[in-house]
C-alpha positions as CSV (number, residue, x, y, z in Angstrom):
1,M,0.0,0.0,0.0
2,S,1.5,3.3,-1.1
3,Q,2.2,6.1,1.4
4,S,-0.6,8.2,-0.3
5,A,-3.0,5.3,-0.1
6,Q,-2.3,4.9,3.6
7,L,-2.8,8.6,4.2
8,N,-6.0,8.6,2.2
9,A,-7.3,5.7,4.3
10,F,-6.9,8.1,7.3
11,I,-7.9,11.5,6.0
12,K,-10.4,10.8,3.2
13,D,-11.9,7.3,3.6
14,H,-11.8,7.3,7.4
15,T,-11.0,3.6,7.4
16,A,-7.8,3.9,9.3
17,A,-7.8,4.9,13.0
18,M,-4.3,6.3,13.0
19,Y,-1.5,7.3,10.7
20,A,2.1,7.0,11.9
21,G,3.6,9.6,9.6
22,G,4.5,13.3,9.4
23,W,1.2,14.5,7.9
24,I,-0.5,17.5,9.5
25,P,-3.5,19.1,7.8
26,A,-2.8,22.4,6.2
27,D,-6.4,23.5,6.7
28,K,-8.9,22.9,9.4
29,V,-10.6,19.5,9.0
30,D,-14.1,18.4,10.0
31,Y,-13.1,15.6,12.2
32,N,-11.4,15.3,15.6
33,W,-7.7,14.5,15.3
34,G,-4.6,14.8,17.3
35,I,-0.9,14.0,17.4
36,V,1.1,12.0,19.9
37,R,4.6,10.6,20.0
38,L,5.1,7.1,18.8
39,P,5.5,4.6,21.7
40,E,8.9,4.2,23.3
41,F,10.8,1.0,24.2
42,T,10.8,0.4,27.9
43,Q,14.6,0.0,27.9
44,L,15.0,3.4,26.0
45,P,12.7,5.9,27.7
46,G,12.6,9.3,26.0
47,V,14.2,7.9,22.8
48,G,12.1,8.4,19.7
49,T,12.5,7.2,16.1
50,Q,15.7,7.7,14.2
51,V,15.9,10.8,12.1
52,L,15.2,10.2,8.4
53,P,17.6,12.6,6.7
54,E,17.2,14.3,3.4
55,Y,20.3,14.7,1.4
56,F,21.4,17.6,-0.7
57,L,24.1,16.9,-3.3
58,V,26.2,19.0,-5.7
59,S,26.8,17.3,-9.0
60,N,30.4,17.2,-10.1
61,T,29.3,18.4,-13.5
62,S,27.7,21.5,-12.2
63,K,29.0,24.9,-13.4
64,Y,27.8,26.4,-10.1
65,K,29.3,24.1,-7.4
66,D,30.2,26.9,-5.0
67,D,26.7,28.5,-5.4
68,A,25.0,25.2,-4.9
69,F,27.1,24.6,-1.8
70,Q,26.2,28.0,-0.4
71,A,22.5,27.3,-1.0
72,I,22.7,24.0,0.8
73,A,24.7,25.6,3.7
74,Y,21.9,28.2,4.0
75,L,19.1,25.6,4.0
76,T,20.7,23.5,6.6
77,T,22.2,26.1,9.0
78,S,20.3,29.3,8.8
79,T,18.3,30.3,11.8
80,D,16.3,32.8,9.7
81,F,15.3,30.0,7.2
82,A,14.4,27.7,10.1
83,L,12.2,30.3,11.7
84,E,10.3,31.0,8.4
85,R,9.8,27.2,7.9
86,A,8.7,26.8,11.6
87,K,6.0,29.4,11.1
88,K,4.5,27.0,8.4
89,G,5.0,24.0,10.7
90,D,8.2,22.6,9.3
91,I,10.8,21.5,11.8
92,S,14.3,22.0,10.5
93,A,17.6,20.1,11.0
94,L,18.5,22.7,13.7
95,K,18.0,21.7,17.3
96,P,14.6,22.9,18.4
97,T,15.1,26.1,20.4
98,A,12.6,28.1,22.5
99,E,12.6,30.6,19.6
100,L,11.7,28.0,17.0
101,K,9.0,26.5,19.3
102,K,7.5,29.9,19.9
103,V,6.9,30.6,16.2
104,L,5.8,27.0,15.3
105,Y,2.6,27.1,13.2
106,E,2.4,30.9,13.5
107,D,1.1,31.0,9.9
108,V,-1.4,28.2,10.6
109,P,-3.6,29.7,13.4
110,Y,-5.7,26.7,14.1
111,L,-2.6,24.6,15.0
112,K,-0.8,27.3,17.0
113,Q,-2.2,26.2,20.4
114,S,-1.6,22.5,19.7
115,N,1.1,20.3,21.3
116,I,2.6,19.3,18.0
117,M,6.2,20.3,18.7
118,N,6.4,18.1,21.8
119,A,4.8,15.2,19.9
120,K,7.0,15.5,16.8
121,T,10.3,15.9,18.7
122,P,11.3,13.3,21.2
123,E,13.7,14.0,24.0
124,K,16.4,12.1,22.0
125,Y,16.4,10.6,18.6
126,A,17.4,6.9,18.1
127,A,20.8,6.1,16.6
128,P,20.7,5.5,12.9
129,S,20.1,1.9,11.9
130,H,22.9,0.0,10.2
131,M,22.5,0.0,6.5
132,T,23.6,-2.9,4.2
133,L,23.5,-3.5,0.5
134,Y,20.4,-5.6,1.1
135,N,18.2,-3.1,3.1
136,A,16.1,-2.3,0.1
137,I,15.4,-6.0,-0.6
138,A,14.4,-6.6,3.0
139,M,12.2,-3.5,3.2
140,S,10.3,-4.4,0.0
141,K,9.6,-7.9,1.3
142,F,8.6,-6.6,4.7
143,V,6.2,-4.0,3.2
144,S,4.7,-6.6,0.9
145,A,4.2,-9.0,3.9
146,M,2.5,-6.2,5.9
147,E,0.2,-5.4,3.0
148,S,-0.8,-9.1,2.8
149,L,-1.6,-8.9,6.5
150,I,-3.6,-5.7,6.2
151,T,-5.6,-6.9,3.2
152,G,-6.3,-10.3,4.8
153,K,-4.3,-12.5,2.4
154,V,-2.3,-13.5,5.4
155,T,-4.1,-13.9,8.7
156,D,-1.4,-13.5,11.4
157,I,1.6,-11.5,12.0
158,N,4.0,-14.4,12.6
159,T,3.2,-15.9,9.2
160,A,3.7,-12.5,7.5
161,L,7.0,-12.0,9.2
162,R,8.2,-15.5,8.4
163,M,7.2,-15.0,4.8
164,A,9.1,-11.7,4.7
165,A,12.2,-13.3,6.2
166,E,12.1,-16.3,3.8
167,E,11.6,-14.2,0.7
168,T,14.3,-11.8,1.9
169,D,16.8,-14.6,2.4
170,K,16.0,-16.1,-1.0
171,A,16.3,-12.7,-2.8
172,I,19.6,-11.9,-1.1
173,Q,21.0,-15.3,-2.1
174,Q,20.1,-14.5,-5.7
175,E,21.8,-11.1,-5.5
176,K,25.1,-12.4,-4.1
177,P,27.9,-12.9,-6.6
């Protein structure tokens, strides 16, 4: 199930009770909704999900390498830019400061009084997960298994996870030289 299909199940079809993603409505909606932090592991209190970075790259064929680098530097380090984005509800790569929290959703009045900043930013982010050459294979098999579970093609989580593991192992063996 695509990301947009999952979101539509929540916001349009009202067939999903929750959506664990970064979506926040830009306009006031006609149903009651809220935002909370994702659950924490007992052994890691206060630790949220890992940060999912976005990457900016400068092509080695660019005629404007220095200009591109300066633009990236501004987007990732400028307090002024972070403040403008915060007013629209975007949380930047900068550590959330009192100043950023104060202006969060300033341009979206119906969200201004909400507890979104506390829900979106855990006390501490989890360490990045270890990536391998085979992560994409494993993720695709896992997502496929979860879709089978959600749509009823598979009836229990253990079967879905076992299928994902078996299919992942088989696909990795085919990939290895």
